[in-house]
C-alpha positions as a LaTeX table, in Angstrom:
\begin{tabular}{lrrr}
\hline
Residue & $x$ (\AA) & $y$ (\AA) & $z$ (\AA) \\
\hline
Met1 & 96.59 & 88.99 & 100.13 \\
Tyr2 & 100.15 & 88.87 & 101.46 \\
Ala3 & 103.29 & 89.09 & 99.33 \\
Asn4 & 106.92 & 89.26 & 100.37 \\
Leu5 & 108.40 & 89.37 & 96.86 \\
Val6 & 107.73 & 91.66 & 93.92 \\
Asp7 & 108.98 & 91.74 & 90.34 \\
Val8 & 108.43 & 94.41 & 87.70 \\
Trp9 & 108.91 & 94.40 & 83.96 \\
His10 & 107.68 & 96.55 & 81.10 \\
Thr11 & 106.97 & 96.83 & 77.42 \\
Ala12 & 106.54 & 100.02 & 75.41 \\
Leu13 & 102.86 & 100.10 & 76.40 \\
Glu14 & 102.57 & 98.78 & 79.95 \\
Phe15 & 104.26 & 97.88 & 83.21 \\
Thr16 & 103.60 & 94.53 & 84.86 \\
Val17 & 103.94 & 94.20 & 88.63 \\
Glu18 & 103.92 & 90.63 & 89.95 \\
Phe19 & 103.50 & 89.87 & 93.65 \\
Ala20 & 104.61 & 86.51 & 95.09 \\
Val21 & 105.10 & 84.67 & 98.36 \\
Ser22 & 108.34 & 82.84 & 99.03 \\
Leu23 & 108.01 & 79.32 & 100.38 \\
Pro24 & 110.26 & 77.48 & 102.81 \\
Ala25 & 113.01 & 75.38 & 101.25 \\
Gly26 & 112.12 & 71.71 & 101.07 \\
Ser27 & 108.38 & 72.32 & 100.91 \\
Gly28 & 108.19 & 70.32 & 97.68 \\
Met29 & 106.90 & 73.36 & 95.80 \\
Ala30 & 108.49 & 76.09 & 93.74 \\
Asp31 & 110.57 & 78.68 & 95.62 \\
Ala32 & 107.80 & 81.27 & 95.21 \\
Val33 & 104.16 & 81.35 & 94.18 \\
Cys34 & 102.58 & 84.29 & 92.35 \\
Val35 & 99.60 & 85.61 & 94.33 \\
Ala36 & 98.66 & 88.58 & 92.13 \\
Trp37 & 99.81 & 90.72 & 89.26 \\
Met38 & 98.71 & 93.93 & 87.64 \\
Lys39 & 99.33 & 95.58 & 84.30 \\
Val40 & 99.25 & 99.37 & 84.19 \\
Pro41 & 100.03 & 102.04 & 81.60 \\
Pro42 & 103.23 & 104.09 & 82.04 \\
Gln43 & 101.41 & 107.08 & 83.59 \\
Val44 & 99.88 & 104.90 & 86.31 \\
Ala45 & 103.27 & 103.26 & 86.96 \\
Trp46 & 104.79 & 106.72 & 87.41 \\
Asp47 & 101.97 & 107.71 & 89.81 \\
Leu48 & 102.43 & 104.47 & 91.75 \\
Ala49 & 106.19 & 105.02 & 92.07 \\
Arg50 & 105.62 & 108.57 & 93.34 \\
Leu51 & 102.96 & 107.43 & 95.84 \\
Leu52 & 105.15 & 104.63 & 97.17 \\
Ser53 & 108.06 & 107.03 & 97.58 \\
Asp54 & 105.85 & 109.51 & 99.45 \\
His55 & 104.51 & 106.79 & 101.75 \\
Val56 & 107.96 & 105.36 & 102.49 \\
Ala57 & 109.03 & 108.89 & 103.50 \\
Asp58 & 105.94 & 109.18 & 105.75 \\
Tyr59 & 106.70 & 105.75 & 107.26 \\
Glu60 & 110.29 & 106.78 & 108.02 \\
Ser61 & 109.09 & 110.04 & 109.58 \\
Glu62 & 106.77 & 108.12 & 111.88 \\
Tyr63 & 108.85 & 105.00 & 112.68 \\
Gly64 & 112.43 & 105.95 & 111.80 \\
Ser65 & 114.54 & 105.14 & 108.79 \\
Phe66 & 115.35 & 101.61 & 107.79 \\
Thr67 & 117.67 & 99.86 & 105.38 \\
Pro68 & 115.98 & 97.05 & 103.46 \\
Lys69 & 117.80 & 93.73 & 103.60 \\
Ser70 & 118.97 & 91.97 & 100.47 \\
Pro71 & 117.16 & 88.70 & 99.66 \\
Asp72 & 120.22 & 86.77 & 100.92 \\
Glu73 & 119.91 & 88.43 & 104.35 \\
Gln74 & 116.16 & 87.91 & 104.76 \\
Glu75 & 114.82 & 85.05 & 106.78 \\
Leu76 & 112.13 & 82.98 & 105.13 \\
Ser77 & 109.16 & 82.25 & 107.32 \\
\hline
\end{tabular}
């Protein structure tokens, strides 16, 4: 599965993480299509956030730091 967009929201009991793929303008479809989502309890969301942070730090150590682009700056493929 490939996703180039992610959205997160929460309730008192769970976090929802939705992964989507943006589509080219004029394709006749919605701007993005959900490809997967997961619901996790707060403890798992905290663990996931920590793991992602650790892996981003490892990535930057190996490949150099980067500054993510805002959605307006990204090119849609």
